[in-house]
Phi, psi and omega in degrees: 000135180284150173258093191283259178276165176285115180284326182225169182295323178265108182297337175296329179292324179292317180298318181293323175298317180295319180295326179288318183290330190265005176291152173055042187258355182251120183253338173212103186281002189311315191245002181269121175266315176221126183263223179294141171130346179242188180293326176222157169278161177229124177222157179252161181225132179303151189285342188258024178235159164261140180274147177238146176213138177211153185231137171227151181228145175237130182239127180301134182094343177247307185262340178203163172218162178293344180293328188239346194221119176283162179299325176304313185288331174304308183289323181293317184291322176294325172301313180296310181306319177290310180298324179300325177296322176295311179308321178297342180264358189074024185253181179246127180282143182238312188218160181217143166240139190234130176235144180229143169240121191247122176303141191300330185268004185281132178295143182293338179299329181295316181298313184298324180288323176301307185294332175298319178298312179299317177298322184292316180286326178295316179300321179300334185238020175057040178260129177271136168268111191243013174162187183151207183205154182222120183224165172261163184211155170275347182263200183287169178290132177225135177228132183230143182224142172242132182247139173246138180217188175206159183217145178309139188309135174066020181241012175301134180268110183265171171287338192267012189256003183293140186232158176307132178093347179296153165266159181249133184236154163231166171251134170057203186269154176244159172091350182296315184297322177302308179299320180296310181303310186288323178293324172299316181293334179270350181077023182280140182252358188265020186225060186300315180295313181296324182288320176298314179298322182287323182274328178225064179295156181246142173279153184250066183299312186296320180296320179299319179288325175298314179301317182293314184295326178287329176126023180307137182263337174208158180198154183211149172262146186270082177265332186242009181112141187301321181297321180292310186295319180295321177294322179299318180288315177300318177294312182296326185262348182060054178223166172261126181256128178251124183240133170266104187303330184293342180272351176291121181291133181255121173288145180301327176293318178300314181297315182296312180299314181291328173296319184288339180252012176052049177221159182285138177293346177287341179296305178295332179288329180274322192248349182283134180262177171066028170279325183061022168286175180248145171226141184193187178229157183206145176308137185306323187287346176257357187299320183293347176285343181281135179307117187298333184285348183242320190254135179240133174271128186234002183179195180208166184247139172229151169300146180154190180293156183286102181196163176244131179239143178233144179271115179230124176058035177081002178237149180265125184236146184287138174258114181279154176283099183243023172292178182291130178235112184300336186259002180282145179256004185275000000 
């Protein structure tokens, strides 16, 4: 990890902090030649894989707040967001580099807790933290991570592979993170599963590999909402995706929250982000090979214009991309 800007008046404190943050950062040394401590990390890659890389950033006040997210959970969620991108390609995560911009008045214990969350999720998935950067800032706390992974050669599951006749699948329940966030903001105590999913979501690496091996033709992780992710697949693949809304599994906490707020449970399921479940397509004849306890078939793909349609009351209605958009002014 580089020692960028001066985080504190005493640079020895900065160096000591970086040394502390980067302890216990190697969880699988198989391909690591040089980790933290030099100008660059050095790692090897097997000859029979394609490399994957993805970056995510979290800014205090935009992506998280102290009201709903502890510093440990900030790091944990960032790690999940990165690893989930690898899962969506059907790949395995290997290494991560992490950079932080720390407000000058922020206590170093906060930074240590963020790294503790990152180290925990990385350890759970055998991901090595092999470098990064640390600087001070006049602005909000910012943390960014870049994850490196791999997938067997020519087997990456892209958004652009959906085909006429494919079935559409999702993993597990949707809308829990939405309910978790809003119940936390409201101070509600009756949604433990939802709040756990929001604060410490899990990437679904194993599911991504299973889907890849069974023959998934396209895949996305649900970071910005089901409506957004399905529209991305439809656009990239230039197909029409048909969804039977009644097949979407509704978690009891999502049902209870929506009933108490007089709203449809499908609203958080379609538009809520950061569930980090997987959605994708697979040839219909292979769909039954997906484990039924984790994967649900919710629709099908037809050749046609790039759009998503949902069946409601016997009619097909267009689903607009209404997931979270960081650049939207609406």
